[in-house]
PQR file with spaces between the fields and no chain letter, atoms N, CA, C, O and H, PARSE charges and radii, in Angstrom:
ATOM       1  N    UNK     1       0.833   -1.196    0.000 -0.4000 1.5000
ATOM       2  CA   UNK     1       0.000    0.000    0.000 -0.0000 2.0000
ATOM       3  C    UNK     1       0.869    1.248    0.000  0.5500 1.7000
ATOM       4  O    UNK     1       1.986    1.262    0.518 -0.5500 1.4000
ATOM       5  N    UNK     2       0.320    2.284   -0.595 -0.4000 1.5000
ATOM       6  CA   UNK     2       1.032    3.557   -0.676 -0.0000 2.0000
ATOM       7  C    UNK     2       0.019    4.672   -0.418  0.5500 1.7000
ATOM       8  O    UNK     2      -1.179    4.500   -0.643 -0.5500 1.4000
ATOM       9  H    UNK     2      -0.587    2.273   -1.016  0.4000 1.0000
ATOM      10  N    UNK     3       0.511    5.806    0.053 -0.4000 1.5000
ATOM      11  CA   UNK     3      -0.355    6.957    0.304 -0.0000 2.0000
ATOM      12  C    UNK     3      -0.232    7.931   -0.860  0.5500 1.7000
ATOM      13  O    UNK     3       0.835    8.498   -1.096 -0.5500 1.4000
ATOM      14  H    UNK     3       1.484    5.946    0.237  0.4000 1.0000
ATOM      15  N    UNK     4      -1.328    8.118   -1.583 -0.4000 1.5000
ATOM      16  CA   UNK     4      -1.363    9.098   -2.655 -0.0000 2.0000
ATOM      17  C    UNK     4      -1.878   10.421   -2.114  0.5500 1.7000
ATOM      18  O    UNK     4      -2.371   10.495   -0.989 -0.5500 1.4000
ATOM      19  H    UNK     4      -2.194    7.657   -1.391  0.4000 1.0000
ATOM      20  N    UNK     5      -1.757   11.469   -2.931 -0.4000 1.5000
ATOM      21  CA   UNK     5      -2.238   12.767   -2.469 -0.0000 2.0000
ATOM      22  C    UNK     5      -2.570   13.690   -3.638  0.5500 1.7000
ATOM      23  O    UNK     5      -2.108   13.504   -4.763 -0.5500 1.4000
ATOM      24  H    UNK     5      -1.356   11.409   -3.845  0.4000 1.0000
ATOM      25  N    UNK     6      -3.374   14.671   -3.331 -0.4000 1.5000
ATOM      26  CA   UNK     6      -3.748   15.716   -4.280 -0.0000 2.0000
ATOM      27  C    UNK     6      -3.130   17.042   -3.842  0.5500 1.7000
ATOM      28  O    UNK     6      -3.693   18.108   -4.092 -0.5500 1.4000
ATOM      29  H    UNK     6      -3.750   14.822   -2.417  0.4000 1.0000
ATOM      30  N    UNK     7      -2.002   16.974   -3.205 -0.4000 1.5000
ATOM      31  CA   UNK     7      -1.386   18.160   -2.609 -0.0000 2.0000
ATOM      32  C    UNK     7      -1.007   19.200   -3.664  0.5500 1.7000
ATOM      33  O    UNK     7      -1.244   20.393   -3.476 -0.5500 1.4000
ATOM      34  H    UNK     7      -1.544   16.108   -3.002  0.4000 1.0000
ATOM      35  N    UNK     8      -0.432   18.756   -4.750 -0.4000 1.5000
ATOM      36  CA   UNK     8      -0.039   19.705   -5.800 -0.0000 2.0000
ATOM      37  C    UNK     8      -1.264   20.422   -6.361  0.5500 1.7000
ATOM      38  O    UNK     8      -1.233   21.631   -6.589 -0.5500 1.4000
ATOM      39  H    UNK     8      -0.240   17.787   -4.903  0.4000 1.0000
ATOM      40  N    UNK     9      -2.337   19.675   -6.581 -0.4000 1.5000
ATOM      41  CA   UNK     9      -3.586   20.259   -7.083 -0.0000 2.0000
ATOM      42  C    UNK     9      -4.132   21.277   -6.078  0.5500 1.7000
ATOM      43  O    UNK     9      -4.578   22.357   -6.465 -0.5500 1.4000
ATOM      44  H    UNK     9      -2.362   18.692   -6.396  0.4000 1.0000
ATOM      45  N    UNK    10      -4.097   20.933   -4.808 -0.4000 1.5000
ATOM      46  CA   UNK    10      -4.583   21.854   -3.768 -0.0000 2.0000
ATOM      47  C    UNK    10      -3.777   23.145   -3.778  0.5500 1.7000
ATOM      48  O    UNK    10      -4.338   24.234   -3.660 -0.5500 1.4000
ATOM      49  H    UNK    10      -3.735   20.055   -4.494  0.4000 1.0000
ATOM      50  N    UNK    11      -2.458   23.023   -3.919 -0.4000 1.5000
ATOM      51  CA   UNK    11      -1.621   24.220   -3.963 -0.0000 2.0000
ATOM      52  C    UNK    11      -1.948   25.070   -5.189  0.5500 1.7000
ATOM      53  O    UNK    11      -2.027   26.296   -5.103 -0.5500 1.4000
ATOM      54  H    UNK    11      -2.002   22.139   -4.016  0.4000 1.0000
ATOM      55  N    UNK    12      -2.134   24.416   -6.315 -0.4000 1.5000
ATOM      56  CA   UNK    12      -2.443   25.131   -7.550 -0.0000 2.0000
ATOM      57  C    UNK    12      -3.779   25.869   -7.414  0.5500 1.7000
ATOM      58  O    UNK    12      -3.908   27.029   -7.805 -0.5500 1.4000
ATOM      59  H    UNK    12      -2.069   23.420   -6.385  0.4000 1.0000
ATOM      60  N    UNK    13      -4.767   25.167   -6.849 -0.4000 1.5000
ATOM      61  CA   UNK    13      -6.094   25.763   -6.678 -0.0000 2.0000
ATOM      62  C    UNK    13      -6.089   26.912   -5.670  0.5500 1.7000
ATOM      63  O    UNK    13      -6.992   27.749   -5.678 -0.5500 1.4000
ATOM      64  H    UNK    13      -4.662   24.225   -6.531  0.4000 1.0000
ATOM      65  N    UNK    14      -5.101   26.953   -4.825 -0.4000 1.5000
ATOM      66  CA   UNK    14      -4.970   28.016   -3.821 -0.0000 2.0000
ATOM      67  C    UNK    14      -4.015   29.086   -4.335  0.5500 1.7000
ATOM      68  O    UNK    14      -2.979   29.343   -3.722 -0.5500 1.4000
ATOM      69  H    UNK    14      -4.368   26.273   -4.819  0.4000 1.0000
ATOM      70  N    UNK    15      -4.356   29.696   -5.434 -0.4000 1.5000
ATOM      71  CA   UNK    15      -3.563   30.782   -6.032 -0.0000 2.0000
ATOM      72  C    UNK    15      -2.127   30.366   -6.330  0.5500 1.7000
ATOM      73  O    UNK    15      -1.197   31.156   -6.171 -0.5500 1.4000
ATOM      74  H    UNK    15      -5.198   29.487   -5.931  0.4000 1.0000
ATOM      75  N    UNK    16      -1.954   29.109   -6.767 -0.4000 1.5000
ATOM      76  CA   UNK    16      -0.631   28.577   -7.122 -0.0000 2.0000
ATOM      77  C    UNK    16       0.370   28.731   -5.975  0.5500 1.7000
ATOM      78  O    UNK    16       1.500   29.178   -6.172 -0.5500 1.4000
ATOM      79  H    UNK    16      -2.710   28.467   -6.896  0.4000 1.0000
ATOM      80  N    UNK    17      -0.065   28.355   -4.789 -0.4000 1.5000
ATOM      81  CA   UNK    17       0.789   28.383   -3.596 -0.0000 2.0000
ATOM      82  C    UNK    17       2.044   27.556   -3.854  0.5500 1.7000
ATOM      83  O    UNK    17       1.968   26.453   -4.396 -0.5500 1.4000
ATOM      84  H    UNK    17      -0.983   27.992   -4.629  0.4000 1.0000
ATOM      85  N    UNK    18       3.181   28.083   -3.468 -0.4000 1.5000
ATOM      86  CA   UNK    18       4.437   27.347   -3.661 -0.0000 2.0000
ATOM      87  C    UNK    18       4.634   26.318   -2.546  0.5500 1.7000
ATOM      88  O    UNK    18       3.994   26.379   -1.497 -0.5500 1.4000
ATOM      89  H    UNK    18       3.243   28.978   -3.027  0.4000 1.0000
ATOM      90  N    UNK    19       5.529   25.382   -2.806 -0.4000 1.5000
ATOM      91  CA   UNK    19       5.883   24.408   -1.771 -0.0000 2.0000
ATOM      92  C    UNK    19       6.447   25.131   -0.560  0.5500 1.7000
ATOM      93  O    UNK    19       6.168   24.757    0.579 -0.5500 1.4000
ATOM      94  H    UNK    19       6.049   25.333   -3.659  0.4000 1.0000
ATOM      95  N    UNK    20       7.234   26.157   -0.802 -0.4000 1.5000
ATOM      96  CA   UNK    20       7.844   26.933    0.279 -0.0000 2.0000
ATOM      97  C    UNK    20       6.779   27.616    1.130  0.5500 1.7000
ATOM      98  O    UNK    20       6.866   27.605    2.358 -0.5500 1.4000
ATOM      99  H    UNK    20       7.462   26.461   -1.727  0.4000 1.0000
ATOM     100  N    UNK    21       5.783   28.207    0.492 -0.4000 1.5000
ATOM     101  CA   UNK    21       4.711   28.882    1.229 -0.0000 2.0000
ATOM     102  C    UNK    21       3.945   27.890    2.105  0.5500 1.7000
ATOM     103  O    UNK    21       3.665   28.169    3.270 -0.5500 1.4000
ATOM     104  H    UNK    21       5.712   28.216   -0.505  0.4000 1.0000
ATOM     105  N    UNK    22       3.609   26.728    1.534 -0.4000 1.5000
ATOM     106  CA   UNK    22       2.898   25.714    2.308 -0.0000 2.0000
ATOM     107  C    UNK    22       3.767   25.223    3.460  0.5500 1.7000
ATOM     108  O    UNK    22       3.290   25.073    4.585 -0.5500 1.4000
ATOM     109  H    UNK    22       3.837   26.501    0.588  0.4000 1.0000
ATOM     110  N    UNK    23       5.031   24.976    3.180 -0.4000 1.5000
ATOM     111  CA   UNK    23       5.954   24.509    4.222 -0.0000 2.0000
ATOM     112  C    UNK    23       6.004   25.499    5.384  0.5500 1.7000
ATOM     113  O    UNK    23       5.971   25.097    6.547 -0.5500 1.4000
ATOM     114  H    UNK    23       5.419   25.097    2.266  0.4000 1.0000
ATOM     115  N    UNK    24       6.083   26.765    5.074 -0.4000 1.5000
ATOM     116  CA   UNK    24       6.116   27.788    6.128 -0.0000 2.0000
ATOM     117  C    UNK    24       4.826   27.801    6.934  0.5500 1.7000
ATOM     118  O    UNK    24       4.854   27.983    8.151 -0.5500 1.4000
ATOM     119  H    UNK    24       6.110   27.091    4.129  0.4000 1.0000
ATOM     120  N    UNK    25       3.708   27.612    6.268 -0.4000 1.5000
ATOM     121  CA   UNK    25       2.401   27.606    6.954 -0.0000 2.0000
ATOM     122  C    UNK    25       2.277   26.466    7.962  0.5500 1.7000
ATOM     123  O    UNK    25       1.699   26.636    9.036 -0.5500 1.4000
ATOM     124  H    UNK    25       3.686   27.464    5.279  0.4000 1.0000
ATOM     125  N    UNK    26       2.824   25.302    7.606 -0.4000 1.5000
ATOM     126  CA   UNK    26       2.657   24.129    8.478 -0.0000 2.0000
ATOM     127  C    UNK    26       3.894   23.800    9.308  0.5500 1.7000
ATOM     128  O    UNK    26       3.879   22.860   10.103 -0.5500 1.4000
ATOM     129  H    UNK    26       3.293   25.164    6.733  0.4000 1.0000
ATOM     130  N    UNK    27       4.973   24.576    9.123 -0.4000 1.5000
ATOM     131  CA   UNK    27       6.150   24.410    9.976 -0.0000 2.0000
ATOM     132  C    UNK    27       7.095   23.287    9.604  0.5500 1.7000
ATOM     133  O    UNK    27       7.691   22.654   10.476 -0.5500 1.4000
ATOM     134  H    UNK    27       4.986   25.340    8.477  0.4000 1.0000
ATOM     135  N    UNK    28       7.235   23.035    8.302 -0.4000 1.5000
ATOM     136  CA   UNK    28       8.195   22.034    7.834 -0.0000 2.0000
ATOM     137  C    UNK    28       9.060   22.666    6.742  0.5500 1.7000
ATOM     138  O    UNK    28       8.896   23.843    6.419 -0.5500 1.4000
ATOM     139  H    UNK    28       6.751   23.549    7.594  0.4000 1.0000
ATOM     140  N    UNK    29       9.975   21.887    6.179 -0.4000 1.5000
ATOM     141  CA   UNK    29      10.804   22.400    5.095 -0.0000 2.0000
ATOM     142  C    UNK    29      10.108   22.205    3.747  0.5500 1.7000
ATOM     143  O    UNK    29       9.179   21.407    3.619 -0.5500 1.4000
ATOM     144  H    UNK    29      10.108   20.931    6.441  0.4000 1.0000
ATOM     145  N    UNK    30      10.578   22.949    2.753 -0.4000 1.5000
ATOM     146  CA   UNK    30      10.053   22.785    1.404 -0.0000 2.0000
ATOM     147  C    UNK    30      10.315   21.364    0.912  0.5500 1.7000
ATOM     148  O    UNK    30       9.493   20.787    0.200 -0.5500 1.4000
ATOM     149  H    UNK    30      11.332   23.597    2.858  0.4000 1.0000
ATOM     150  N    UNK    31      11.466   20.800    1.294 -0.4000 1.5000
ATOM     151  CA   UNK    31      11.804   19.436    0.881 -0.0000 2.0000
ATOM     152  C    UNK    31      10.797   18.418    1.422  0.5500 1.7000
ATOM     153  O    UNK    31      10.495   17.430    0.752 -0.5500 1.4000
ATOM     154  H    UNK    31      12.134   21.268    1.872  0.4000 1.0000
ATOM     155  N    UNK    32      10.281   18.652    2.619 -0.4000 1.5000
ATOM     156  CA   UNK    32       9.270   17.752    3.178 -0.0000 2.0000
ATOM     157  C    UNK    32       8.017   17.769    2.308  0.5500 1.7000
ATOM     158  O    UNK    32       7.464   16.714    1.998 -0.5500 1.4000
ATOM     159  H    UNK    32      10.526   19.455    3.163  0.4000 1.0000
ATOM     160  N    UNK    33       7.568   18.954    1.913 -0.4000 1.5000
ATOM     161  CA   UNK    33       6.385   19.057    1.054 -0.0000 2.0000
ATOM     162  C    UNK    33       6.648   18.373   -0.283  0.5500 1.7000
ATOM     163  O    UNK    33       5.791   17.653   -0.796 -0.5500 1.4000
ATOM     164  H    UNK    33       8.017   19.811    2.165  0.4000 1.0000
ATOM     165  N    UNK    34       7.822   18.596   -0.841 -0.4000 1.5000
ATOM     166  CA   UNK    34       8.203   17.954   -2.106 -0.0000 2.0000
ATOM     167  C    UNK    34       8.160   16.429   -1.963  0.5500 1.7000
ATOM     168  O    UNK    34       7.626   15.736   -2.829 -0.5500 1.4000
ATOM     169  H    UNK    34       8.518   19.180   -0.424  0.4000 1.0000
ATOM     170  N    UNK    35       8.716   15.920   -0.883 -0.4000 1.5000
ATOM     171  CA   UNK    35       8.753   14.475   -0.650 -0.0000 2.0000
ATOM     172  C    UNK    35       7.360   13.885   -0.482  0.5500 1.7000
ATOM     173  O    UNK    35       7.097   12.773   -0.942 -0.5500 1.4000
ATOM     174  H    UNK    35       9.150   16.483   -0.180  0.4000 1.0000
ATOM     175  N    UNK    36       6.472   14.616    0.170 -0.4000 1.5000
ATOM     176  CA   UNK    36       5.088   14.152    0.317 -0.0000 2.0000
ATOM     177  C    UNK    36       4.431   14.087   -1.057  0.5500 1.7000
ATOM     178  O    UNK    36       3.790   13.091   -1.392 -0.5500 1.4000
ATOM     179  H    UNK    36       6.685   15.519    0.544  0.4000 1.0000
ATOM     180  N    UNK    37       4.586   15.140   -1.849 -0.4000 1.5000
ATOM     181  CA   UNK    37       3.971   15.173   -3.176 -0.0000 2.0000
ATOM     182  C    UNK    37       4.480   14.046   -4.063  0.5500 1.7000
ATOM     183  O    UNK    37       3.719   13.512   -4.870 -0.5500 1.4000
ATOM     184  H    UNK    37       5.107   15.949   -1.576  0.4000 1.0000
ATOM     185  N    UNK    38       5.740   13.675   -3.935 -0.4000 1.5000
ATOM     186  CA   UNK    38       6.341   12.609   -4.752 -0.0000 2.0000
ATOM     187  C    UNK    38       6.134   11.222   -4.150  0.5500 1.7000
ATOM     188  O    UNK    38       6.672   10.238   -4.658 -0.5500 1.4000
ATOM     189  H    UNK    38       6.359   14.109   -3.280  0.4000 1.0000
ATOM     190  N    UNK    39       5.355   11.141   -3.066 -0.4000 1.5000
ATOM     191  CA   UNK    39       5.036    9.878   -2.384 -0.0000 2.0000
ATOM     192  C    UNK    39       6.277    9.185   -1.811  0.5500 1.7000
ATOM     193  O    UNK    39       6.309    7.960   -1.692 -0.5500 1.4000
ATOM     194  H    UNK    39       4.918   11.940   -2.653  0.4000 1.0000
ATOM     195  N    UNK    40       7.293    9.971   -1.459 -0.4000 1.5000
ATOM     196  CA   UNK    40       8.501    9.428   -0.850 -0.0000 2.0000
ATOM     197  C    UNK    40       8.463    9.536    0.667  0.5500 1.7000
ATOM     198  O    UNK    40       9.283    8.933    1.359 -0.5500 1.4000
ATOM     199  H    UNK    40       7.268   10.966   -1.556  0.4000 1.0000
ATOM     200  N    UNK    41       7.506   10.308    1.186 -0.4000 1.5000
ATOM     201  CA   UNK    41       7.397   10.532    2.630 -0.0000 2.0000
ATOM     202  C    UNK    41       5.927   10.550    3.006  0.5500 1.7000
ATOM     203  O    UNK    41       5.125   11.241    2.378 -0.5500 1.4000
ATOM     204  H    UNK    41       6.839   10.798    0.625  0.4000 1.0000
ATOM     205  N    UNK    42       5.577    9.789    4.032 -0.4000 1.5000
ATOM     206  CA   UNK    42       4.202    9.764    4.541 -0.0000 2.0000
ATOM     207  C    UNK    42       4.136   10.728    5.721  0.5500 1.7000
ATOM     208  O    UNK    42       4.856   10.563    6.705 -0.5500 1.4000
ATOM     209  H    UNK    42       6.228    9.228    4.542  0.4000 1.0000
ATOM     210  N    UNK    43       3.267   11.738    5.619 -0.4000 1.5000
ATOM     211  CA   UNK    43       3.196   12.715    6.709 -0.0000 2.0000
ATOM     212  C    UNK    43       2.590   12.119    7.971  0.5500 1.7000
ATOM     213  O    UNK    43       1.802   11.175    7.913 -0.5500 1.4000
ATOM     214  H    UNK    43       2.682   11.873    4.820  0.4000 1.0000
ATOM     215  N    UNK    44       2.964   12.677    9.094 -0.4000 1.5000
ATOM     216  CA   UNK    44       2.337   12.274   10.358 -0.0000 2.0000
ATOM     217  C    UNK    44       0.875   12.694   10.329  0.5500 1.7000
ATOM     218  O    UNK    44       0.469   13.503    9.495 -0.5500 1.4000
ATOM     219  H    UNK    44       3.604   13.444    9.141  0.4000 1.0000
ATOM     220  N    UNK    45       0.110   12.154   11.221 -0.4000 1.5000
ATOM     221  CA   UNK    45      -1.297   12.545   11.324 -0.0000 2.0000
ATOM     222  C    UNK    45      -1.410   14.033   11.606  0.5500 1.7000
ATOM     223  O    UNK    45      -2.246   14.716   11.014 -0.5500 1.4000
ATOM     224  H    UNK    45       0.440   11.496   11.899  0.4000 1.0000
ATOM     225  N    UNK    46      -0.591   14.533   12.490 -0.4000 1.5000
ATOM     226  CA   UNK    46      -0.625   15.958   12.828 -0.0000 2.0000
ATOM     227  C    UNK    46      -0.332   16.819   11.598  0.5500 1.7000
ATOM     228  O    UNK    46      -1.032   17.801   11.353 -0.5500 1.4000
ATOM     229  H    UNK    46       0.088   13.978   12.971  0.4000 1.0000
ATOM     230  N    UNK    47       0.685   16.462   10.829 -0.4000 1.5000
ATOM     231  CA   UNK    47       1.027   17.231    9.637 -0.0000 2.0000
ATOM     232  C    UNK    47      -0.086   17.148    8.598  0.5500 1.7000
ATOM     233  O    UNK    47      -0.421   18.155    7.976 -0.5500 1.4000
ATOM     234  H    UNK    47       1.254   15.664   11.028  0.4000 1.0000
ATOM     235  N    UNK    48      -0.662   15.967    8.402 -0.4000 1.5000
ATOM     236  CA   UNK    48      -1.766   15.817    7.447 -0.0000 2.0000
ATOM     237  C    UNK    48      -2.954   16.689    7.858  0.5500 1.7000
ATOM     238  O    UNK    48      -3.600   17.303    7.009 -0.5500 1.4000
ATOM     239  H    UNK    48      -0.390   15.149    8.908  0.4000 1.0000
ATOM     240  N    UNK    49      -3.238   16.741    9.150 -0.4000 1.5000
ATOM     241  CA   UNK    49      -4.337   17.579    9.637 -0.0000 2.0000
ATOM     242  C    UNK    49      -4.041   19.064    9.440  0.5500 1.7000
ATOM     243  O    UNK    49      -4.930   19.834    9.077 -0.5500 1.4000
ATOM     244  H    UNK    49      -2.713   16.243    9.839  0.4000 1.0000
ATOM     245  N    UNK    50      -2.790   19.465    9.680 -0.4000 1.5000
ATOM     246  CA   UNK    50      -2.407   20.865    9.465 -0.0000 2.0000
ATOM     247  C    UNK    50      -2.559   21.242    7.992  0.5500 1.7000
ATOM     248  O    UNK    50      -3.068   22.315    7.668 -0.5500 1.4000
ATOM     249  H    UNK    50      -2.068   18.839    9.974  0.4000 1.0000
ATOM     250  N    UNK    51      -2.115   20.355    7.108 -0.4000 1.5000
ATOM     251  CA   UNK    51      -2.228   20.610    5.676 -0.0000 2.0000
ATOM     252  C    UNK    51      -3.688   20.724    5.271  0.5500 1.7000
ATOM     253  O    UNK    51      -4.063   21.633    4.531 -0.5500 1.4000
ATOM     254  H    UNK    51      -1.702   19.484    7.372  0.4000 1.0000
ATOM     255  N    UNK    52      -4.505   19.812    5.752 -0.4000 1.5000
ATOM     256  CA   UNK    52      -5.936   19.850    5.431 -0.0000 2.0000
ATOM     257  C    UNK    52      -6.568   21.151    5.915  0.5500 1.7000
ATOM     258  O    UNK    52      -7.402   21.735    5.222 -0.5500 1.4000
ATOM     259  H    UNK    52      -4.201   19.073    6.354  0.4000 1.0000
ATOM     260  N    UNK    53      -6.180   21.597    7.081 -0.4000 1.5000
ATOM     261  CA   UNK    53      -6.726   22.847    7.629 -0.0000 2.0000
ATOM     262  C    UNK    53      -6.358   24.048    6.745  0.5500 1.7000
ATOM     263  O    UNK    53      -7.181   24.939    6.535 -0.5500 1.4000
ATOM     264  H    UNK    53      -5.503   21.123    7.643  0.4000 1.0000
ATOM     265  N    UNK    54      -5.132   24.071    6.232 -0.4000 1.5000
ATOM     266  CA   UNK    54      -4.691   25.162    5.362 -0.0000 2.0000
ATOM     267  C    UNK    54      -5.607   25.273    4.139  0.5500 1.7000
ATOM     268  O    UNK    54      -5.951   26.375    3.710 -0.5500 1.4000
ATOM     269  H    UNK    54      -4.464   23.347    6.403  0.4000 1.0000
ATOM     270  N    UNK    55      -5.992   24.132    3.589 -0.4000 1.5000
ATOM     271  CA   UNK    55      -6.817   24.118    2.384 -0.0000 2.0000
ATOM     272  C    UNK    55      -8.315   24.030    2.677  0.5500 1.7000
ATOM     273  O    UNK    55      -9.130   23.959    1.757 -0.5500 1.4000
ATOM     274  H    UNK    55      -5.712   23.238    3.937  0.4000 1.0000
ATOM     275  N    UNK    56      -8.672   24.036    3.959 -0.4000 1.5000
ATOM     276  CA   UNK    56     -10.069   23.947    4.367 -0.0000 2.0000
ATOM     277  C    UNK    56     -10.749   22.708    3.769  0.5500 1.7000
ATOM     278  O    UNK    56     -11.856   22.774    3.233 -0.5500 1.4000
ATOM     279  H    UNK    56      -8.010   24.094    4.707  0.4000 1.0000
ATOM     280  N    UNK    57     -10.044   21.583    3.882 -0.4000 1.5000
ATOM     281  CA   UNK    57     -10.543   20.312    3.363 -0.0000 2.0000
ATOM     282  C    UNK    57     -10.401   19.231    4.433  0.5500 1.7000
ATOM     283  O    UNK    57      -9.665   19.388    5.407 -0.5500 1.4000
ATOM     284  H    UNK    57      -9.145   21.529    4.317  0.4000 1.0000
ATOM     285  N    UNK    58     -11.115   18.144    4.227 -0.4000 1.5000
ATOM     286  CA   UNK    58     -10.935   16.971    5.079 -0.0000 2.0000
ATOM     287  C    UNK    58      -9.662   16.259    4.638  0.5500 1.7000
ATOM     288  O    UNK    58      -9.283   16.342    3.470 -0.5500 1.4000
ATOM     289  H    UNK    58     -11.713   18.016    3.435  0.4000 1.0000
ATOM     290  N    UNK    59      -9.011   15.576    5.538 -0.4000 1.5000
ATOM     291  CA   UNK    59      -7.778   14.853    5.219 -0.0000 2.0000
ATOM     292  C    UNK    59      -8.000   13.909    4.037  0.5500 1.7000
ATOM     293  O    UNK    59      -7.142   13.788    3.162 -0.5500 1.4000
ATOM     294  H    UNK    59      -9.320   15.509    6.487  0.4000 1.0000
ATOM     295  N    UNK    60      -9.147   13.246    4.016 -0.4000 1.5000
ATOM     296  CA   UNK    60      -9.445   12.283    2.957 -0.0000 2.0000
ATOM     297  C    UNK    60      -9.619   12.936    1.583  0.5500 1.7000
ATOM     298  O    UNK    60      -9.568   12.250    0.563 -0.5500 1.4000
ATOM     299  H    UNK    60      -9.844   13.344    4.726  0.4000 1.0000
ATOM     300  N    UNK    61      -9.820   14.230    1.551 -0.4000 1.5000
ATOM     301  CA   UNK    61      -9.924   14.930    0.273 -0.0000 2.0000
ATOM     302  C    UNK    61      -8.538   15.216   -0.317  0.5500 1.7000
ATOM     303  O    UNK    61      -8.415   15.523   -1.503 -0.5500 1.4000
ATOM     304  H    UNK    61      -9.862   14.788    2.380  0.4000 1.0000
ATOM     305  N    UNK    62      -7.517   15.117    0.502 -0.4000 1.5000
ATOM     306  CA   UNK    62      -6.150   15.386    0.053 -0.0000 2.0000
ATOM     307  C    UNK    62      -5.342   14.095   -0.049  0.5500 1.7000
ATOM     308  O    UNK    62      -4.592   13.907   -1.006 -0.5500 1.4000
ATOM     309  H    UNK    62      -7.617   14.868    1.466  0.4000 1.0000
ATOM     310  N    UNK    63      -5.491   13.219    0.920 -0.4000 1.5000
ATOM     311  CA   UNK    63      -4.708   11.988    0.971 -0.0000 2.0000
ATOM     312  C    UNK    63      -5.612   10.763    0.763  0.5500 1.7000
ATOM     313  O    UNK    63      -6.753   10.736    1.225 -0.5500 1.4000
ATOM     314  H    UNK    63      -6.101   13.372    1.697  0.4000 1.0000
ATOM     315  N    UNK    64      -5.082    9.748    0.057 -0.4000 1.5000
ATOM     316  CA   UNK    64      -5.847    8.543   -0.217 -0.0000 2.0000
ATOM     317  C    UNK    64      -4.898    7.347   -0.304  0.5500 1.7000
ATOM     318  O    UNK    64      -3.700    7.505   -0.541 -0.5500 1.4000
ATOM     319  H    UNK    64      -4.155    9.769   -0.318  0.4000 1.0000
ATOM     320  N    UNK    65      -5.445    6.171   -0.112 -0.4000 1.5000
ATOM     321  CA   UNK    65      -4.653    4.926   -0.162 -0.0000 2.0000
ATOM     322  C    UNK    65      -4.631    4.377   -1.576  0.5500 1.7000
ATOM     323  O    UNK    65      -5.661    4.282   -2.244 -0.5500 1.4000
ATOM     324  H    UNK    65      -6.418    6.043    0.080  0.4000 1.0000
ATOM     325  N    UNK    66      -3.424    4.015   -2.020 -0.4000 1.5000
ATOM     326  CA   UNK    66      -3.256    3.341   -3.308 -0.0000 2.0000
ATOM     327  C    UNK    66      -3.004    1.872   -2.996  0.5500 1.7000
ATOM     328  O    UNK    66      -2.036    1.544   -2.310 -0.5500 1.4000
ATOM     329  H    UNK    66      -2.587    4.092   -1.477  0.4000 1.0000
ATOM     330  N    UNK    67      -3.856    0.992   -3.488 -0.4000 1.5000
ATOM     331  CA   UNK    67      -3.691   -0.459   -3.234 -0.0000 2.0000
ATOM     332  C    UNK    67      -2.591   -1.054   -4.070  0.5500 1.7000
ATOM     333  O    UNK    67      -2.326   -2.253   -3.978 -0.5500 1.4000
ATOM     334  H    UNK    67      -4.642    1.259   -4.045  0.4000 1.0000
């Protein structure tokens, strides 16, 4: 199983928010956001919730399981 995400789409829909801007909002590095988007890093529950809050979405609207 792998964790997929719509993070890049969410950033684009939010006035083309950069990885750096999102990273600053949630308190991580730009590389962390990049790694999440590339499915190389699974965010903690706390980080996933912070990201969802930034985009005013439920966690399940951003992150999903790939079988």
